[in-house]
C-alpha positions in Angstrom: 153.0 57.4 131.6 153.7 59.5 128.6 154.7 63.2 128.7 153.5 65.4 125.9 155.0 68.8 125.0 153.1 71.0 122.5 154.4 74.0 120.6 153.3 76.3 117.7 150.2 78.0 119.0 149.6 81.7 118.8 147.6 84.5 117.2 146.8 84.4 113.5 144.6 86.4 111.2 141.6 84.8 109.5 142.7 82.9 106.4 146.2 82.3 107.9 148.0 79.1 108.8 149.8 77.6 111.8 151.6 74.4 112.5 151.3 72.7 115.9 153.9 70.1 117.1 153.7 67.7 119.9 156.6 65.5 121.1 155.9 62.4 123.3 158.4 60.9 125.7 158.3 58.4 128.5 156.7 54.9 128.4 156.1 54.5 124.7 155.8 50.9 123.7 154.5 49.6 120.4 151.5 50.8 118.4 149.7 54.0 119.5 147.4 56.8 118.4 148.5 60.4 118.6 146.5 63.4 117.7 144.8 66.7 118.6 141.6 67.7 120.3 140.5 71.3 121.0 138.2 73.1 123.4 136.7 76.4 122.2 135.7 79.0 124.8 132.5 77.8 126.6 132.3 74.6 124.7 133.2 70.9 125.2 136.4 69.3 124.0 136.2 68.0 120.4 138.1 65.9 118.0 140.4 67.7 115.6 142.4 64.8 114.1 144.1 61.6 115.1 146.7 59.4 113.4 147.5 55.8 114.1 151.0 54.3 114.0 150.4 52.9 110.5 149.4 56.3 109.2 145.6 56.0 109.1 144.0 59.3 109.9 140.6 60.6 111.2 139.4 64.2 111.1 136.7 66.1 112.8 134.0 67.3 110.3 134.8 71.0 110.9 138.4 70.8 109.9 138.4 68.2 107.2 140.0 69.6 104.1 141.7 72.4 105.9 143.9 70.7 108.5 146.5 68.0 107.9 147.9 65.7 110.6 151.2 63.8 110.2 153.7 62.1 112.4 157.3 61.1 112.7 157.3 57.7 114.4 161.1 57.7 115.0 160.8 61.0 116.9 157.4 60.3 118.6 156.2 63.6 117.2 152.8 64.5 115.7 152.2 67.6 113.7 149.0 69.5 112.8 149.1 71.8 109.8 146.2 74.2 109.9 145.2 76.2 106.8 142.4 78.7 106.1 142.0 79.3 109.8 138.7 81.0 110.9 137.7 82.7 114.1 135.7 79.5 115.0 139.0 77.6 115.1 139.9 79.6 118.2 140.5 77.2 121.0 142.9 75.5 123.3 144.5 72.6 121.4 145.4 69.5 123.3 147.8 66.8 122.2 146.6 63.3 122.7 148.3 59.9 123.1 146.9 56.5 123.6 148.8 53.2 123.7 147.0 50.5 121.8 148.6 48.0 124.2 147.7 49.4 127.6 144.9 51.7 126.4 146.4 54.4 128.7 145.5 57.9 127.5 147.7 60.9 128.1 147.1 64.6 127.4 149.3 67.6 126.9 148.8 70.8 128.9 147.3 72.6 125.8 148.4 75.4 123.5 146.2 78.4 122.7 145.3 79.2 119.1 143.5 82.5 118.5 142.2 83.5 115.1 141.3 87.2 115.0 141.8 90.2 112.7 
């Protein structure tokens, strides 16, 4: 099992920026996918962005062009740089990890991001 610790959430004004971080520890072997999902109030969880070990990325339609995902493989850490934040980006953001060997999925506890004036 993999443990995920998120940081960087908070309150920001519309148009502002935040950076989320997530560090993975535990049973990390070989290739994997790390990333972020979010759950807005009253809605289902949705993809924000994921990044594979080799650096290939995938973004949700609503954040493409505004958010950037990156990772430091040596530190098992994934980052999410969020620019031009809007009130509709308000959500709990969850860090995600999946081993490409075992297919095991793990989730962080979530960090709140609130975009409001």
